[in-house]
N, CA, C and O atoms as a CHARMM CRD file, in Angstrom:
* protein
*
  364
    1    1 MET  N      4.36000  11.72100   6.20100 PROA 1      0.00000
    2    1 MET  CA     3.37200  11.31600   5.23400 PROA 1      0.00000
    3    1 MET  C      3.20500  12.39200   4.17300 PROA 1      0.00000
    4    1 MET  O      3.17700  12.10800   2.97500 PROA 1      0.00000
    5    2 SER  N      3.09300  13.65200   4.64200 PROA 2      0.00000
    6    2 SER  CA     2.90000  14.76100   3.64400 PROA 2      0.00000
    7    2 SER  C      4.06200  14.87200   2.70400 PROA 2      0.00000
    8    2 SER  O      3.87500  15.15200   1.52000 PROA 2      0.00000
    9    3 GLU  N      5.30000  14.65500   3.21600 PROA 3      0.00000
   10    3 GLU  CA     6.45200  14.75400   2.32100 PROA 3      0.00000
   11    3 GLU  C      6.43000  13.65100   1.26200 PROA 3      0.00000
   12    3 GLU  O      6.75800  13.89100   0.10000 PROA 3      0.00000
   13    4 ARG  N      6.04700  12.45900   1.66600 PROA 4      0.00000
   14    4 ARG  CA     6.00600  11.32700   0.71700 PROA 4      0.00000
   15    4 ARG  C      4.77600  11.32600  -0.19200 PROA 4      0.00000
   16    4 ARG  O      4.88700  11.03600  -1.38300 PROA 4      0.00000
   17    5 PHE  N      3.60300  11.64800   0.36200 PROA 5      0.00000
   18    5 PHE  CA     2.35500  11.50700  -0.39400 PROA 5      0.00000
   19    5 PHE  C      1.63700  12.80900  -0.68700 PROA 5      0.00000
   20    5 PHE  O      0.52100  12.78900  -1.20700 PROA 5      0.00000
   21    6 GLY  N      2.25200  13.94900  -0.36600 PROA 6      0.00000
   22    6 GLY  CA     1.64400  15.23800  -0.58500 PROA 6      0.00000
   23    6 GLY  C      1.76000  15.70100  -2.01900 PROA 6      0.00000
   24    6 GLY  O      1.74700  16.90100  -2.29200 PROA 6      0.00000
   25    7 LYS  N      1.87200  14.76800  -2.92500 PROA 7      0.00000
   26    7 LYS  CA     1.88800  15.01400  -4.33800 PROA 7      0.00000
   27    7 LYS  C      1.18200  13.83700  -5.03000 PROA 7      0.00000
   28    7 LYS  O      0.78300  12.87600  -4.37300 PROA 7      0.00000
   29    8 ASP  N      1.03700  13.91700  -6.31700 PROA 8      0.00000
   30    8 ASP  CA     0.40400  12.81900  -7.06000 PROA 8      0.00000
   31    8 ASP  C      1.16000  11.55200  -6.83900 PROA 8      0.00000
   32    8 ASP  O      2.35900  11.51000  -7.11700 PROA 8      0.00000
   33    9 THR  N      0.54900  10.54600  -6.37100 PROA 9      0.00000
   34    9 THR  CA     1.17200   9.24000  -6.09900 PROA 9      0.00000
   35    9 THR  C      0.20800   8.10100  -6.46000 PROA 9      0.00000
   36    9 THR  O     -1.00200   8.31700  -6.53700 PROA 9      0.00000
   37   10 ILE  N      0.71600   6.94300  -6.67300 PROA 10     0.00000
   38   10 ILE  CA    -0.10400   5.79400  -6.95400 PROA 10     0.00000
   39   10 ILE  C     -0.21100   4.89200  -5.71200 PROA 10     0.00000
   40   10 ILE  O      0.79600   4.49600  -5.12400 PROA 10     0.00000
   41   11 ILE  N     -1.42000   4.59000  -5.34400 PROA 11     0.00000
   42   11 ILE  CA    -1.67000   3.63400  -4.21700 PROA 11     0.00000
   43   11 ILE  C     -2.69200   2.58800  -4.72000 PROA 11     0.00000
   44   11 ILE  O     -3.39500   2.79400  -5.70900 PROA 11     0.00000
   45   12 ALA  N     -2.73300   1.49100  -4.01000 PROA 12     0.00000
   46   12 ALA  CA    -3.77300   0.48100  -4.27100 PROA 12     0.00000
   47   12 ALA  C     -4.93300   0.76100  -3.35000 PROA 12     0.00000
   48   12 ALA  O     -4.74900   0.93700  -2.14600 PROA 12     0.00000
   49   13 LEU  N     -6.12800   0.80300  -3.90600 PROA 13     0.00000
   50   13 LEU  CA    -7.37100   1.01000  -3.14100 PROA 13     0.00000
   51   13 LEU  C     -8.20200  -0.24800  -3.19900 PROA 13     0.00000
   52   13 LEU  O     -8.50000  -0.76000  -4.27800 PROA 13     0.00000
   53   14 ALA  N     -8.58000  -0.75300  -2.01800 PROA 14     0.00000
   54   14 ALA  CA    -9.43500  -1.93200  -1.96300 PROA 14     0.00000
   55   14 ALA  C    -10.82500  -1.57500  -1.46100 PROA 14     0.00000
   56   14 ALA  O    -10.98300  -0.83500  -0.49000 PROA 14     0.00000
   57   15 THR  N    -11.81400  -2.11000  -2.13200 PROA 15     0.00000
   58   15 THR  CA   -13.20400  -1.92400  -1.71100 PROA 15     0.00000
   59   15 THR  C    -13.81700  -3.32500  -1.63600 PROA 15     0.00000
   60   15 THR  O    -13.22800  -4.30000  -2.10300 PROA 15     0.00000
   61   16 VAL  N    -14.97900  -3.40200  -1.05300 PROA 16     0.00000
   62   16 VAL  CA   -15.70800  -4.68100  -0.95700 PROA 16     0.00000
   63   16 VAL  C    -17.13500  -4.54500  -1.39100 PROA 16     0.00000
   64   16 VAL  O    -17.82000  -3.57500  -1.06900 PROA 16     0.00000
   65   17 GLU  N    -17.58400  -5.56400  -2.15100 PROA 17     0.00000
   66   17 GLU  CA   -18.96900  -5.63100  -2.54100 PROA 17     0.00000
   67   17 GLU  C    -19.46200  -7.05700  -2.40500 PROA 17     0.00000
   68   17 GLU  O    -18.84900  -7.97100  -2.95700 PROA 17     0.00000
   69   18 ASN  N    -20.54300  -7.27000  -1.69200 PROA 18     0.00000
   70   18 ASN  CA   -21.05500  -8.67300  -1.45300 PROA 18     0.00000
   71   18 ASN  C    -19.96000  -9.56200  -0.92600 PROA 18     0.00000
   72   18 ASN  O    -19.81500 -10.70300  -1.36500 PROA 18     0.00000
   73   19 GLU  N    -19.19000  -9.05700   0.00500 PROA 19     0.00000
   74   19 GLU  CA   -18.08200  -9.83800   0.65400 PROA 19     0.00000
   75   19 GLU  C    -16.96500 -10.24500  -0.28300 PROA 19     0.00000
   76   19 GLU  O    -16.16500 -11.11300   0.06500 PROA 19     0.00000
   77   20 VAL  N    -16.88100  -9.63900  -1.47500 PROA 20     0.00000
   78   20 VAL  CA   -15.81800  -9.88400  -2.41900 PROA 20     0.00000
   79   20 VAL  C    -14.91400  -8.64400  -2.51900 PROA 20     0.00000
   80   20 VAL  O    -15.40200  -7.55100  -2.80700 PROA 20     0.00000
   81   21 PRO  N    -13.60400  -8.80400  -2.28200 PROA 21     0.00000
   82   21 PRO  CA   -12.72100  -7.66200  -2.33700 PROA 21     0.00000
   83   21 PRO  C    -12.35500  -7.29800  -3.82000 PROA 21     0.00000
   84   21 PRO  O    -12.22100  -8.16700  -4.68200 PROA 21     0.00000
   85   22 PHE  N    -12.20700  -5.99300  -4.05200 PROA 22     0.00000
   86   22 PHE  CA   -11.75400  -5.48400  -5.33100 PROA 22     0.00000
   87   22 PHE  C    -10.61400  -4.52500  -5.10900 PROA 22     0.00000
   88   22 PHE  O    -10.72400  -3.62600  -4.27700 PROA 22     0.00000
   89   23 VAL  N     -9.51300  -4.69000  -5.83500 PROA 23     0.00000
   90   23 VAL  CA    -8.38600  -3.82500  -5.65200 PROA 23     0.00000
   91   23 VAL  C     -8.00500  -3.21000  -6.98400 PROA 23     0.00000
   92   23 VAL  O     -7.99200  -3.88400  -8.01400 PROA 23     0.00000
   93   24 ARG  N     -7.68700  -1.88600  -6.95100 PROA 24     0.00000
   94   24 ARG  CA    -7.17900  -1.22300  -8.15100 PROA 24     0.00000
   95   24 ARG  C     -6.25000  -0.14000  -7.76600 PROA 24     0.00000
   96   24 ARG  O     -6.29700   0.36700  -6.64600 PROA 24     0.00000
   97   25 TYR  N     -5.36000   0.24200  -8.72700 PROA 25     0.00000
   98   25 TYR  CA    -4.42900   1.34200  -8.48600 PROA 25     0.00000
   99   25 TYR  C     -5.15500   2.65600  -8.79400 PROA 25     0.00000
  100   25 TYR  O     -5.91200   2.74700  -9.76000 PROA 25     0.00000
  101   26 VAL  N     -4.91300   3.66900  -7.96000 PROA 26     0.00000
  102   26 VAL  CA    -5.51600   4.97800  -8.19300 PROA 26     0.00000
  103   26 VAL  C     -4.45400   6.04200  -7.94500 PROA 26     0.00000
  104   26 VAL  O     -3.48400   5.81200  -7.22200 PROA 26     0.00000
  105   27 ASN  N     -4.64500   7.18100  -8.53900 PROA 27     0.00000
  106   27 ASN  CA    -3.83800   8.39000  -8.24500 PROA 27     0.00000
  107   27 ASN  C     -4.37000   8.96300  -6.95400 PROA 27     0.00000
  108   27 ASN  O     -5.58600   9.07800  -6.80300 PROA 27     0.00000
  109   28 ALA  N     -3.50700   9.33200  -6.00500 PROA 28     0.00000
  110   28 ALA  CA    -3.96700   9.84900  -4.74900 PROA 28     0.00000
  111   28 ALA  C     -3.09500  11.03500  -4.34400 PROA 28     0.00000
  112   28 ALA  O     -1.99700  11.25200  -4.85900 PROA 28     0.00000
  113   29 TYR  N     -3.63200  11.77300  -3.41500 PROA 29     0.00000
  114   29 TYR  CA    -2.94800  12.92600  -2.82900 PROA 29     0.00000
  115   29 TYR  C     -3.28900  12.88700  -1.33900 PROA 29     0.00000
  116   29 TYR  O     -4.43600  12.66800  -0.94900 PROA 29     0.00000
  117   30 TYR  N     -2.24100  13.11000  -0.50600 PROA 30     0.00000
  118   30 TYR  CA    -2.42800  13.01500   0.98000 PROA 30     0.00000
  119   30 TYR  C     -2.38400  14.41800   1.55600 PROA 30     0.00000
  120   30 TYR  O     -1.53900  15.23100   1.18200 PROA 30     0.00000
  121   31 GLU  N     -3.30800  14.69300   2.47300 PROA 31     0.00000
  122   31 GLU  CA    -3.27600  15.93400   3.26200 PROA 31     0.00000
  123   31 GLU  C     -4.01200  15.75400   4.55500 PROA 31     0.00000
  124   31 GLU  O     -5.11800  15.21300   4.58400 PROA 31     0.00000
  125   32 ASN  N     -3.39800  16.21100   5.63800 PROA 32     0.00000
  126   32 ASN  CA    -4.05000  16.23800   6.96200 PROA 32     0.00000
  127   32 ASN  C     -4.74800  14.92300   7.36600 PROA 32     0.00000
  128   32 ASN  O     -5.88700  14.94000   7.83200 PROA 32     0.00000
  129   33 GLY  N     -4.06300  13.79800   7.18500 PROA 33     0.00000
  130   33 GLY  CA    -4.58800  12.55100   7.65200 PROA 33     0.00000
  131   33 GLY  C     -5.56200  11.86500   6.72400 PROA 33     0.00000
  132   33 GLY  O     -6.21800  10.90200   7.12000 PROA 33     0.00000
  133   34 ALA  N     -5.67500  12.35600   5.45300 PROA 34     0.00000
  134   34 ALA  CA    -6.59400  11.70100   4.53800 PROA 34     0.00000
  135   34 ALA  C     -5.99100  11.64800   3.12700 PROA 34     0.00000
  136   34 ALA  O     -5.24900  12.53800   2.71300 PROA 34     0.00000
  137   35 PHE  N     -6.33500  10.57400   2.40400 PROA 35     0.00000
  138   35 PHE  CA    -5.96900  10.45600   0.99900 PROA 35     0.00000
  139   35 PHE  C     -7.16000  10.84700   0.16900 PROA 35     0.00000
  140   35 PHE  O     -8.29700  10.47100   0.45700 PROA 35     0.00000
  141   36 TYR  N     -6.87800  11.62000  -0.87900 PROA 36     0.00000
  142   36 TYR  CA    -7.95700  12.11200  -1.79100 PROA 36     0.00000
  143   36 TYR  C     -7.68700  11.48900  -3.15400 PROA 36     0.00000
  144   36 TYR  O     -6.54800  11.39000  -3.61000 PROA 36     0.00000
  145   37 ILE  N     -8.78700  11.07200  -3.78800 PROA 37     0.00000
  146   37 ILE  CA    -8.69400  10.62200  -5.21800 PROA 37     0.00000
  147   37 ILE  C     -9.82100  11.28100  -5.97900 PROA 37     0.00000
  148   37 ILE  O    -10.83600  11.67500  -5.40400 PROA 37     0.00000
  149   38 ILE  N     -9.63200  11.39400  -7.25300 PROA 38     0.00000
  150   38 ILE  CA   -10.69900  11.85600  -8.15300 PROA 38     0.00000
  151   38 ILE  C    -11.03800  10.68300  -9.04800 PROA 38     0.00000
  152   38 ILE  O    -10.15200  10.05100  -9.62200 PROA 38     0.00000
  153   39 THR  N    -12.34600  10.39000  -9.16700 PROA 39     0.00000
  154   39 THR  CA   -12.76100   9.26700  -9.96900 PROA 39     0.00000
  155   39 THR  C    -14.13100   9.54100 -10.56600 PROA 39     0.00000
  156   39 THR  O    -14.82700  10.45200 -10.11900 PROA 39     0.00000
  157   40 TYR  N    -14.51500   8.80000 -11.52600 PROA 40     0.00000
  158   40 TYR  CA   -15.77400   8.90300 -12.21700 PROA 40     0.00000
  159   40 TYR  C    -16.90200   8.54600 -11.18800 PROA 40     0.00000
  160   40 TYR  O    -16.82300   7.54000 -10.48300 PROA 40     0.00000
  161   41 ALA  N    -17.92200   9.39300 -11.13800 PROA 41     0.00000
  162   41 ALA  CA   -18.98400   9.23400 -10.13400 PROA 41     0.00000
  163   41 ALA  C    -19.73700   7.89600 -10.29000 PROA 41     0.00000
  164   41 ALA  O    -20.27600   7.38300  -9.31000 PROA 41     0.00000
  165   42 LEU  N    -19.77800   7.34700 -11.46900 PROA 42     0.00000
  166   42 LEU  CA   -20.53300   6.09000 -11.70400 PROA 42     0.00000
  167   42 LEU  C    -19.60700   4.87400 -11.76800 PROA 42     0.00000
  168   42 LEU  O    -20.02400   3.81200 -12.23000 PROA 42     0.00000
  169   43 SER  N    -18.36000   5.01200 -11.31100 PROA 43     0.00000
  170   43 SER  CA   -17.43400   3.87500 -11.34100 PROA 43     0.00000
  171   43 SER  C    -17.81400   2.81300 -10.34100 PROA 43     0.00000
  172   43 SER  O    -18.56600   3.07200  -9.40200 PROA 43     0.00000
  173   44 ASN  N    -17.29500   1.61600 -10.54000 PROA 44     0.00000
  174   44 ASN  CA   -17.51900   0.56400  -9.61900 PROA 44     0.00000
  175   44 ASN  C    -17.00600   0.88200  -8.19800 PROA 44     0.00000
  176   44 ASN  O    -17.66000   0.55100  -7.20900 PROA 44     0.00000
  177   45 LYS  N    -15.84800   1.51800  -8.11400 PROA 45     0.00000
  178   45 LYS  CA   -15.34100   1.87000  -6.76800 PROA 45     0.00000
  179   45 LYS  C    -16.27500   2.76900  -6.03100 PROA 45     0.00000
  180   45 LYS  O    -16.45200   2.60800  -4.82400 PROA 45     0.00000
  181   46 MET  N    -16.89300   3.72800  -6.71600 PROA 46     0.00000
  182   46 MET  CA   -17.83200   4.60700  -6.07200 PROA 46     0.00000
  183   46 MET  C    -19.07700   3.83000  -5.61500 PROA 46     0.00000
  184   46 MET  O    -19.59100   4.02400  -4.51300 PROA 46     0.00000
  185   47 ARG  N    -19.53100   2.95500  -6.49600 PROA 47     0.00000
  186   47 ARG  CA   -20.71800   2.14400  -6.15100 PROA 47     0.00000
  187   47 ARG  C    -20.41900   1.23600  -4.93000 PROA 47     0.00000
  188   47 ARG  O    -21.26400   1.07300  -4.04900 PROA 47     0.00000
  189   48 HSD  N    -19.20200   0.65200  -4.89700 PROA 48     0.00000
  190   48 HSD  CA   -18.81100  -0.17200  -3.75000 PROA 48     0.00000
  191   48 HSD  C    -18.78000   0.66700  -2.47800 PROA 48     0.00000
  192   48 HSD  O    -19.29500   0.24300  -1.44300 PROA 48     0.00000
  193   49 MET  N    -18.17600   1.86400  -2.54800 PROA 49     0.00000
  194   49 MET  CA   -18.05100   2.69700  -1.34900 PROA 49     0.00000
  195   49 MET  C    -19.37800   3.21700  -0.86100 PROA 49     0.00000
  196   49 MET  O    -19.52200   3.45300   0.33800 PROA 49     0.00000
  197   50 GLU  N    -20.37500   3.41100  -1.73900 PROA 50     0.00000
  198   50 GLU  CA   -21.72900   3.81400  -1.32800 PROA 50     0.00000
  199   50 GLU  C    -22.35600   2.69200  -0.52400 PROA 50     0.00000
  200   50 GLU  O    -23.05900   2.98100   0.44400 PROA 50     0.00000
  201   51 SER  N    -22.14600   1.43500  -0.86400 PROA 51     0.00000
  202   51 SER  CA   -22.74900   0.36800  -0.13300 PROA 51     0.00000
  203   51 SER  C    -21.91500  -0.08800   1.08300 PROA 51     0.00000
  204   51 SER  O    -22.46600  -0.66300   2.02100 PROA 51     0.00000
  205   52 ASN  N    -20.64100   0.15500   1.07300 PROA 52     0.00000
  206   52 ASN  CA   -19.77400  -0.22400   2.18700 PROA 52     0.00000
  207   52 ASN  C    -18.57200   0.76800   2.22400 PROA 52     0.00000
  208   52 ASN  O    -17.66900   0.68600   1.39200 PROA 52     0.00000
  209   53 SER  N    -18.58400   1.65900   3.15700 PROA 53     0.00000
  210   53 SER  CA   -17.55400   2.73600   3.19100 PROA 53     0.00000
  211   53 SER  C    -16.19100   2.26900   3.67100 PROA 53     0.00000
  212   53 SER  O    -15.23000   3.03600   3.61400 PROA 53     0.00000
  213   54 THR  N    -16.07800   1.02300   4.14600 PROA 54     0.00000
  214   54 THR  CA   -14.79900   0.51300   4.60300 PROA 54     0.00000
  215   54 THR  C    -13.85800   0.23400   3.43300 PROA 54     0.00000
  216   54 THR  O    -14.20200  -0.50400   2.50900 PROA 54     0.00000
  217   55 VAL  N    -12.67600   0.82800   3.48200 PROA 55     0.00000
  218   55 VAL  CA   -11.69000   0.66700   2.36200 PROA 55     0.00000
  219   55 VAL  C    -10.35100   0.35200   2.97300 PROA 55     0.00000
  220   55 VAL  O    -10.14600   0.55600   4.16900 PROA 55     0.00000
  221   56 ALA  N     -9.42300  -0.15000   2.15500 PROA 56     0.00000
  222   56 ALA  CA    -8.03700  -0.32900   2.54200 PROA 56     0.00000
  223   56 ALA  C     -7.16700   0.28300   1.42000 PROA 56     0.00000
  224   56 ALA  O     -7.55800   0.35700   0.25500 PROA 56     0.00000
  225   57 ILE  N     -5.99600   0.70500   1.83700 PROA 57     0.00000
  226   57 ILE  CA    -5.02400   1.21700   0.84500 PROA 57     0.00000
  227   57 ILE  C     -3.68600   0.62500   1.12500 PROA 57     0.00000
  228   57 ILE  O     -3.39800   0.19200   2.24100 PROA 57     0.00000
  229   58 ALA  N     -2.85700   0.60700   0.09600 PROA 58     0.00000
  230   58 ALA  CA    -1.49500   0.12000   0.25800 PROA 58     0.00000
  231   58 ALA  C     -0.58400   0.89900  -0.67500 PROA 58     0.00000
  232   58 ALA  O     -0.95000   1.22400  -1.80500 PROA 58     0.00000
  233   59 GLY  N      0.60500   1.19100  -0.18000 PROA 59     0.00000
  234   59 GLY  CA     1.62100   1.84700  -0.99800 PROA 59     0.00000
  235   59 GLY  C      2.88700   1.01700  -0.93600 PROA 59     0.00000
  236   59 GLY  O      2.86900  -0.16000  -0.57500 PROA 59     0.00000
  237   60 GLU  N      3.97800   1.65500  -1.29200 PROA 60     0.00000
  238   60 GLU  CA     5.23900   0.92300  -1.34900 PROA 60     0.00000
  239   60 GLU  C      5.64300   0.32300   0.01500 PROA 60     0.00000
  240   60 GLU  O      6.17500  -0.78500   0.07400 PROA 60     0.00000
  241   61 TRP  N      5.39200   1.04700   1.07800 PROA 61     0.00000
  242   61 TRP  CA     5.84900   0.62000   2.38600 PROA 61     0.00000
  243   61 TRP  C      4.82500   0.70600   3.50700 PROA 61     0.00000
  244   61 TRP  O      5.18900   0.73300   4.68200 PROA 61     0.00000
  245   62 PHE  N      3.57600   0.74900   3.15800 PROA 62     0.00000
  246   62 PHE  CA     2.55100   0.83200   4.17100 PROA 62     0.00000
  247   62 PHE  C      1.21500   0.23000   3.74300 PROA 62     0.00000
  248   62 PHE  O      0.94000   0.05600   2.55600 PROA 62     0.00000
  249   63 THR  N      0.39900  -0.08000   4.74100 PROA 63     0.00000
  250   63 THR  CA    -0.97500  -0.43700   4.49600 PROA 63     0.00000
  251   63 THR  C     -1.83300   0.28000   5.51700 PROA 63     0.00000
  252   63 THR  O     -1.36200   0.57200   6.61600 PROA 63     0.00000
  253   64 ALA  N     -3.08700   0.57100   5.18300 PROA 64     0.00000
  254   64 ALA  CA    -3.96300   1.24700   6.12300 PROA 64     0.00000
  255   64 ALA  C     -5.41400   0.90700   5.72300 PROA 64     0.00000
  256   64 ALA  O     -5.70100   0.48000   4.60400 PROA 64     0.00000
  257   65 HSD  N     -6.29400   1.12000   6.69000 PROA 65     0.00000
  258   65 HSD  CA    -7.73900   0.95900   6.41000 PROA 65     0.00000
  259   65 HSD  C     -8.46700   2.07400   7.08700 PROA 65     0.00000
  260   65 HSD  O     -7.96400   2.71400   8.01100 PROA 65     0.00000
  261   66 GLY  N     -9.67700   2.29600   6.60300 PROA 66     0.00000
  262   66 GLY  CA   -10.50800   3.35600   7.16700 PROA 66     0.00000
  263   66 GLY  C    -11.82200   3.45800   6.44500 PROA 66     0.00000
  264   66 GLY  O    -12.28000   2.51700   5.79800 PROA 66     0.00000
  265   67 LYS  N    -12.41700   4.61800   6.57000 PROA 67     0.00000
  266   67 LYS  CA   -13.76200   4.86200   5.99600 PROA 67     0.00000
  267   67 LYS  C    -13.64800   5.88600   4.84600 PROA 67     0.00000
  268   67 LYS  O    -12.92600   6.87900   4.93700 PROA 67     0.00000
  269   68 SER  N    -14.37300   5.60600   3.79000 PROA 68     0.00000
  270   68 SER  CA   -14.38800   6.52200   2.63800 PROA 68     0.00000
  271   68 SER  C    -15.49600   7.52600   2.78900 PROA 68     0.00000
  272   68 SER  O    -16.53200   7.24900   3.39500 PROA 68     0.00000
  273   69 ILE  N    -15.27500   8.67400   2.24400 PROA 69     0.00000
  274   69 ILE  CA   -16.33000   9.72100   2.21100 PROA 69     0.00000
  275   69 ILE  C    -16.33800  10.28700   0.83100 PROA 69     0.00000
  276   69 ILE  O    -15.29900  10.68600   0.30600 PROA 69     0.00000
  277   70 ASN  N    -17.53100  10.32700   0.21900 PROA 70     0.00000
  278   70 ASN  CA   -17.74100  10.91000  -1.11900 PROA 70     0.00000
  279   70 ASN  C    -17.95000  12.39000  -0.94000 PROA 70     0.00000
  280   70 ASN  O    -18.96100  12.81200  -0.37900 PROA 70     0.00000
  281   71 LEU  N    -16.99400  13.19800  -1.41600 PROA 71     0.00000
  282   71 LEU  CA   -17.15600  14.64200  -1.31700 PROA 71     0.00000
  283   71 LEU  C    -17.96400  15.23700  -2.46500 PROA 71     0.00000
  284   71 LEU  O    -18.27200  16.42900  -2.48100 PROA 71     0.00000
  285   72 GLY  N    -18.29300  14.38900  -3.40800 PROA 72     0.00000
  286   72 GLY  CA   -19.10900  14.86600  -4.56200 PROA 72     0.00000
  287   72 GLY  C    -18.27400  15.44700  -5.64800 PROA 72     0.00000
  288   72 GLY  O    -17.05500  15.27200  -5.66300 PROA 72     0.00000
  289   73 TYR  N    -18.89300  16.12700  -6.54900 PROA 73     0.00000
  290   73 TYR  CA   -18.21700  16.67900  -7.68700 PROA 73     0.00000
  291   73 TYR  C    -17.11800  17.63400  -7.28900 PROA 73     0.00000
  292   73 TYR  O    -17.32600  18.53800  -6.48000 PROA 73     0.00000
  293   74 PHE  N    -15.89400  17.41900  -7.88700 PROA 74     0.00000
  294   74 PHE  CA   -14.78300  18.19500  -7.49900 PROA 74     0.00000
  295   74 PHE  C    -14.91400  19.70800  -7.87400 PROA 74     0.00000
  296   74 PHE  O    -14.19500  20.56200  -7.35400 PROA 74     0.00000
  297   75 GLY  N    -15.86400  19.98900  -8.79900 PROA 75     0.00000
  298   75 GLY  CA   -16.07700  21.40700  -9.17000 PROA 75     0.00000
  299   75 GLY  C    -17.01400  22.19100  -8.24000 PROA 75     0.00000
  300   75 GLY  O    -17.26900  23.37900  -8.43900 PROA 75     0.00000
  301   76 LYS  N    -17.52200  21.47800  -7.20800 PROA 76     0.00000
  302   76 LYS  CA   -18.40300  22.17300  -6.27300 PROA 76     0.00000
  303   76 LYS  C    -17.57900  23.23700  -5.52000 PROA 76     0.00000
  304   76 LYS  O    -16.38600  23.05300  -5.27600 PROA 76     0.00000
  305   77 GLU  N    -18.23300  24.34100  -5.16000 PROA 77     0.00000
  306   77 GLU  CA   -17.54800  25.42600  -4.44900 PROA 77     0.00000
  307   77 GLU  C    -16.85300  24.95400  -3.20100 PROA 77     0.00000
  308   77 GLU  O    -15.73000  25.38100  -2.93200 PROA 77     0.00000
  309   78 GLU  N    -17.47500  24.08900  -2.42800 PROA 78     0.00000
  310   78 GLU  CA   -16.90200  23.67800  -1.15900 PROA 78     0.00000
  311   78 GLU  C    -15.70100  22.71700  -1.36500 PROA 78     0.00000
  312   78 GLU  O    -14.97200  22.42700  -0.41600 PROA 78     0.00000
  313   79 ASN  N    -15.49900  22.22400  -2.62200 PROA 79     0.00000
  314   79 ASN  CA   -14.36100  21.37200  -2.93300 PROA 79     0.00000
  315   79 ASN  C    -13.23400  22.08900  -3.65700 PROA 79     0.00000
  316   79 ASN  O    -12.23500  21.47800  -4.03700 PROA 79     0.00000
  317   80 TYR  N    -13.41200  23.42600  -3.84900 PROA 80     0.00000
  318   80 TYR  CA   -12.47100  24.18700  -4.66100 PROA 80     0.00000
  319   80 TYR  C    -11.02000  24.06000  -4.10700 PROA 80     0.00000
  320   80 TYR  O    -10.08900  23.79100  -4.86700 PROA 80     0.00000
  321   81 ARG  N    -10.84600  24.25500  -2.79200 PROA 81     0.00000
  322   81 ARG  CA    -9.48600  24.29000  -2.24300 PROA 81     0.00000
  323   81 ARG  C     -8.78500  22.94700  -2.45600 PROA 81     0.00000
  324   81 ARG  O     -7.64000  22.93800  -2.90900 PROA 81     0.00000
  325   82 ILE  N     -9.41400  21.83000  -2.15200 PROA 82     0.00000
  326   82 ILE  CA    -8.69400  20.53000  -2.31800 PROA 82     0.00000
  327   82 ILE  C     -8.59200  20.20900  -3.81500 PROA 82     0.00000
  328   82 ILE  O     -7.59700  19.61100  -4.22500 PROA 82     0.00000
  329   83 ALA  N     -9.56600  20.57500  -4.64100 PROA 83     0.00000
  330   83 ALA  CA    -9.46900  20.33200  -6.10900 PROA 83     0.00000
  331   83 ALA  C     -8.30800  21.02500  -6.69300 PROA 83     0.00000
  332   83 ALA  O     -7.61600  20.46600  -7.54300 PROA 83     0.00000
  333   84 GLU  N     -8.05800  22.25100  -6.26400 PROA 84     0.00000
  334   84 GLU  CA    -6.87400  23.05000  -6.79000 PROA 84     0.00000
  335   84 GLU  C     -5.57300  22.40200  -6.33700 PROA 84     0.00000
  336   84 GLU  O     -4.61300  22.37600  -7.10700 PROA 84     0.00000
  337   85 LYS  N     -5.50500  21.87100  -5.10200 PROA 85     0.00000
  338   85 LYS  CA    -4.33600  21.19500  -4.61500 PROA 85     0.00000
  339   85 LYS  C     -4.08400  19.89600  -5.39000 PROA 85     0.00000
  340   85 LYS  O     -2.94300  19.56600  -5.71500 PROA 85     0.00000
  341   86 LEU  N     -5.17800  19.15700  -5.68300 PROA 86     0.00000
  342   86 LEU  CA    -5.04400  17.96500  -6.49600 PROA 86     0.00000
  343   86 LEU  C     -4.50700  18.25900  -7.89100 PROA 86     0.00000
  344   86 LEU  O     -3.60400  17.58000  -8.37900 PROA 86     0.00000
  345   87 LYS  N     -5.07100  19.27000  -8.51600 PROA 87     0.00000
  346   87 LYS  CA    -4.62100  19.67300  -9.85100 PROA 87     0.00000
  347   87 LYS  C     -3.15200  20.00400  -9.84500 PROA 87     0.00000
  348   87 LYS  O     -2.40800  19.52500 -10.70100 PROA 87     0.00000
  349   88 LYS  N     -2.70700  20.82400  -8.88500 PROA 88     0.00000
  350   88 LYS  CA    -1.30600  21.22500  -8.77800 PROA 88     0.00000
  351   88 LYS  C     -0.41000  20.05700  -8.49000 PROA 88     0.00000
  352   88 LYS  O      0.73800  20.04100  -8.93500 PROA 88     0.00000
  353   89 SER  N     -0.89800  19.06500  -7.75300 PROA 89     0.00000
  354   89 SER  CA    -0.03800  17.93400  -7.42200 PROA 89     0.00000
  355   89 SER  C      0.18700  17.04200  -8.64200 PROA 89     0.00000
  356   89 SER  O      1.19300  16.33500  -8.70600 PROA 89     0.00000
  357   90 ILE  N     -0.70400  17.06300  -9.58300 PROA 90     0.00000
  358   90 ILE  CA    -0.59700  16.24000 -10.75900 PROA 90     0.00000
  359   90 ILE  C      0.28500  16.88200 -11.83600 PROA 90     0.00000
  360   90 ILE  O      1.04700  16.20600 -12.52700 PROA 90     0.00000
  361   91 PHE  N      0.15900  18.17900 -11.95100 PROA 91     0.00000
  362   91 PHE  CA     0.85700  18.88000 -13.04700 PROA 91     0.00000
  363   91 PHE  C      2.14900  19.54400 -12.62900 PROA 91     0.00000
  364   91 PHE  O      2.82100  20.16000 -13.45600 PROA 91     0.00000
């Protein structure tokens, strides 16, 4: 997984609001069993995940589901390590 997704990659992210599924493509980075994405704090996907943390993802050859966790602003000190890895994976 790390070899394939340990860099900037595009995956489909599905969220649910009021029993209606929403799917969109997002840039993601995989590390230690988790996919990380950076998104606008007031986006629909964040609003959906606040009300229902169950998500699904799909890539070229896999699907998975799990729980989302909002780590907050990527500039926070506790997010520095993963934010730096995300930046490096994109550029």
